[in-house]
One Martini backbone bead per residue (centre of mass of N, CA, C, O) as a GRO file, in nm:
protein
  117
    1UNK     BB    1   0.564   1.250  -1.189
    2UNK     BB    2   0.732   0.953  -1.090
    3UNK     BB    3   0.886   0.686  -0.934
    4UNK     BB    4   1.132   0.716  -1.165
    5UNK     BB    5   1.213   0.979  -1.071
    6UNK     BB    6   1.485   1.229  -1.063
    7UNK     BB    7   1.648   1.454  -0.830
    8UNK     BB    8   1.845   1.740  -0.925
    9UNK     BB    9   1.885   2.031  -0.797
   10UNK     BB   10   1.544   2.041  -0.787
   11UNK     BB   11   1.536   1.872  -1.055
   12UNK     BB   12   1.402   1.695  -1.285
   13UNK     BB   13   1.515   1.378  -1.419
   14UNK     BB   14   1.572   1.252  -1.743
   15UNK     BB   15   1.707   0.982  -1.894
   16UNK     BB   16   2.069   0.964  -1.865
   17UNK     BB   17   2.069   1.060  -1.597
   18UNK     BB   18   2.260   1.008  -1.295
   19UNK     BB   19   2.334   0.974  -0.961
   20UNK     BB   20   2.635   0.925  -0.994
   21UNK     BB   21   2.701   1.173  -1.146
   22UNK     BB   22   2.600   1.378  -0.928
   23UNK     BB   23   2.811   1.301  -0.719
   24UNK     BB   24   3.064   1.366  -0.886
   25UNK     BB   25   2.952   1.682  -0.921
   26UNK     BB   26   2.813   1.769  -0.625
   27UNK     BB   27   2.525   1.715  -0.629
   28UNK     BB   28   2.203   1.708  -0.539
   29UNK     BB   29   2.022   1.423  -0.397
   30UNK     BB   30   1.708   1.279  -0.408
   31UNK     BB   31   1.570   1.034  -0.187
   32UNK     BB   32   1.269   0.813  -0.185
   33UNK     BB   33   1.131   0.590   0.059
   34UNK     BB   34   0.909   0.320   0.084
   35UNK     BB   35   0.767   0.126   0.352
   36UNK     BB   36   0.567  -0.173   0.270
   37UNK     BB   37   0.573  -0.316   0.524
   38UNK     BB   38   0.280  -0.437   0.652
   39UNK     BB   39   0.045  -0.308   0.497
   40UNK     BB   40  -0.180  -0.524   0.489
   41UNK     BB   41  -0.188  -0.523   0.819
   42UNK     BB   42  -0.286  -0.179   0.810
   43UNK     BB   43  -0.563  -0.180   0.713
   44UNK     BB   44  -0.841   0.016   0.715
   45UNK     BB   45  -1.145  -0.107   0.678
   46UNK     BB   46  -1.350   0.128   0.714
   47UNK     BB   47  -1.198   0.310   0.513
   48UNK     BB   48  -1.222   0.113   0.263
   49UNK     BB   49  -1.529   0.107   0.259
   50UNK     BB   50  -1.569   0.400   0.211
   51UNK     BB   51  -1.410   0.421  -0.054
   52UNK     BB   52  -1.585   0.233  -0.216
   53UNK     BB   53  -1.835   0.416  -0.206
   54UNK     BB   54  -1.695   0.665  -0.343
   55UNK     BB   55  -1.637   0.486  -0.618
   56UNK     BB   56  -1.914   0.305  -0.677
   57UNK     BB   57  -1.988   0.064  -0.514
   58UNK     BB   58  -2.201  -0.158  -0.475
   59UNK     BB   59  -2.390  -0.285  -0.228
   60UNK     BB   60  -2.336  -0.590  -0.294
   61UNK     BB   61  -2.028  -0.579  -0.309
   62UNK     BB   62  -1.981  -0.441  -0.026
   63UNK     BB   63  -2.088  -0.669   0.135
   64UNK     BB   64  -1.888  -0.889   0.032
   65UNK     BB   65  -1.630  -0.742   0.122
   66UNK     BB   66  -1.695  -0.726   0.414
   67UNK     BB   67  -1.707  -1.044   0.455
   68UNK     BB   68  -1.405  -1.080   0.361
   69UNK     BB   69  -1.274  -0.896   0.593
   70UNK     BB   70  -1.436  -1.014   0.811
   71UNK     BB   71  -1.428  -1.281   1.019
   72UNK     BB   72  -1.133  -1.367   1.070
   73UNK     BB   73  -0.894  -1.626   1.078
   74UNK     BB   74  -0.602  -1.781   1.252
   75UNK     BB   75  -0.320  -2.015   1.211
   76UNK     BB   76  -0.041  -2.216   1.321
   77UNK     BB   77   0.206  -2.426   1.161
   78UNK     BB   78   0.452  -2.641   1.335
   79UNK     BB   79   0.483  -2.891   1.209
   80UNK     BB   80   0.259  -3.075   1.430
   81UNK     BB   81   0.183  -2.786   1.536
   82UNK     BB   82  -0.098  -2.597   1.655
   83UNK     BB   83  -0.253  -2.333   1.698
   84UNK     BB   84  -0.469  -2.116   1.796
   85UNK     BB   85  -0.742  -1.958   1.713
   86UNK     BB   86  -0.750  -1.622   1.567
   87UNK     BB   87  -0.834  -1.305   1.544
   88UNK     BB   88  -0.863  -1.082   1.272
   89UNK     BB   89  -0.860  -0.730   1.275
   90UNK     BB   90  -0.641  -0.648   1.056
   91UNK     BB   91  -0.660  -0.599   0.738
   92UNK     BB   92  -0.568  -0.793   0.467
   93UNK     BB   93  -0.548  -1.059   0.292
   94UNK     BB   94  -0.299  -1.264   0.183
   95UNK     BB   95  -0.244  -1.384  -0.150
   96UNK     BB   96  -0.461  -1.203  -0.302
   97UNK     BB   97  -0.603  -1.028  -0.556
   98UNK     BB   98  -0.803  -0.867  -0.394
   99UNK     BB   99  -0.618  -0.743  -0.185
  100UNK     BB  100  -0.452  -0.563  -0.391
  101UNK     BB  101  -0.691  -0.403  -0.490
  102UNK     BB  102  -0.775  -0.293  -0.207
  103UNK     BB  103  -0.502  -0.153  -0.145
  104UNK     BB  104  -0.514   0.048  -0.396
  105UNK     BB  105  -0.758   0.193  -0.308
  106UNK     BB  106  -0.652   0.289  -0.026
  107UNK     BB  107  -0.394   0.443  -0.159
  108UNK     BB  108  -0.555   0.619  -0.345
  109UNK     BB  109  -0.449   0.964  -0.314
  110UNK     BB  110  -0.225   1.001  -0.104
  111UNK     BB  111  -0.048   1.217  -0.241
  112UNK     BB  112  -0.278   1.445  -0.237
  113UNK     BB  113  -0.263   1.454   0.108
  114UNK     BB  114   0.003   1.576   0.095
  115UNK     BB  115   0.216   1.796   0.172
  116UNK     BB  116   0.382   2.059   0.056
  117UNK     BB  117   0.754   2.133   0.021
   0.00000   0.00000   0.00000
């Protein structure tokens, strides 16, 4: 099954079957939604670094990524006023291709760790 599959009456349905048709026929329809808001902010950095070692990232690249993730700061600018600089403790930097790649490494295998229903 993929994230695009639909389940009607306990069976995966592919092709032309639609959820609306299932409602009309009073069949049971299962919908699962994942809230991925703030996911980049909640990545456990040490866990991510461990996973990188597990998948075979070289020591040199691991050290570079660790430097990329830690010792980061942020501040906010509103109009002409700037906030004080604060240390960013959790998550991966947003808006970077590297961050998306690291996030995907972090969640890779998540489905395999969930209990079967």
